[in-house]
Each structure stands twice: as C-alpha cells, then as structure tokens.
N, C-alpha and C positions, 0 to 999 in steps of 0.2 A: 486504458492509465494509470500510471505506477504511483504506488502509495509511498514509496519512498518519500519522506522527507528531504531535500535536498537544503545542505544548510551551507548558509553564505559565510564568506571569512568578511571577520569585523573587527575592527581594529585593535578590540582590548585580546583578541587572541594570542599567543604563544606563537613565536618559529615549531616550536617545538610539539605542539598540538597542531597544527596544521600540516606540515611535512608529515604528521602520523597517517592524518587524516587522508591527504592529499599527497601522493607523493612525487606528482609532477608539479608542486610550486615547490619543488629544493631549486629548479634548473632556473625559476624565475632570480629565488633571493640570491642566487651563484652570478645572473647575468650583472648583476650590481658589486660583484666586487672589486672589477678592476677599477671602476669611479669610486669607489670608497675607500679604496686602499686596503681592504683587509677581506676575510671570509666572513659575511655574515652569518653563516649559520653557525660558524665557528665561536663567533664572538658574543650572539644576542641568541643564541635560542631558546633561553630562559624567557625572553623579555617579548613585550606585545610586538604586534605590526606598527602600532602609534610611534611607541619610545625606539623602534629601529626608524622610522620615516624621522623626528626628531631629531637624534642621534648624527644622520647621516646626510640632513638635508634633503630629502627626496618628497619628493610628492608623494601623499599620502592616497589620494584620490586615484592616481593612474596606478599606483603599488598595487594599490585594493583590486583596482578592473583587472591589472593583469594578473592575478594572482586567482579571481573569481573565474576567469576567463578559461582557466586550467582543471577546474572543478566540473565541469558540467559537461553534461555528455551529450 
C-alpha cells in the first residue's frame, strides 16, 4: 500500500493551487469556458472553487466531483 496521502480538492482551494498540484484539472475548468462566456482560469486563477461556482452559478458539488475524478490514479 502506498503511504502517499491523496489530497482531495476542497471548496476553499484556489484554482492556481489546484492546477499546480493536478495539471489535468485545467481541462475541467476550460470545459466550462463556453458555458460561462469567459476563460475561468484567466479571470479566477487566484479565487477559490467556491467563489468560481458562486460567480458563474455552477453546481459546486458537480464541479468538485469532476475535479477530484482526475486527481486519483
């Protein structure tokens, strides 16, 4: 068993922290660009996942589930 702790993405983490630790998550954020009408990574890089969900009226639980799905091996 691997002793490496898998850190879940939480609502208070910034996009920068998430993308830096888990580069595959950038594609998840980019998948919402068309829906929200702008580049989320460009506009909200230093904001938390919760702030992104609130600003763009996204389902927070769905977003977290998608992000966490690409961080596990």
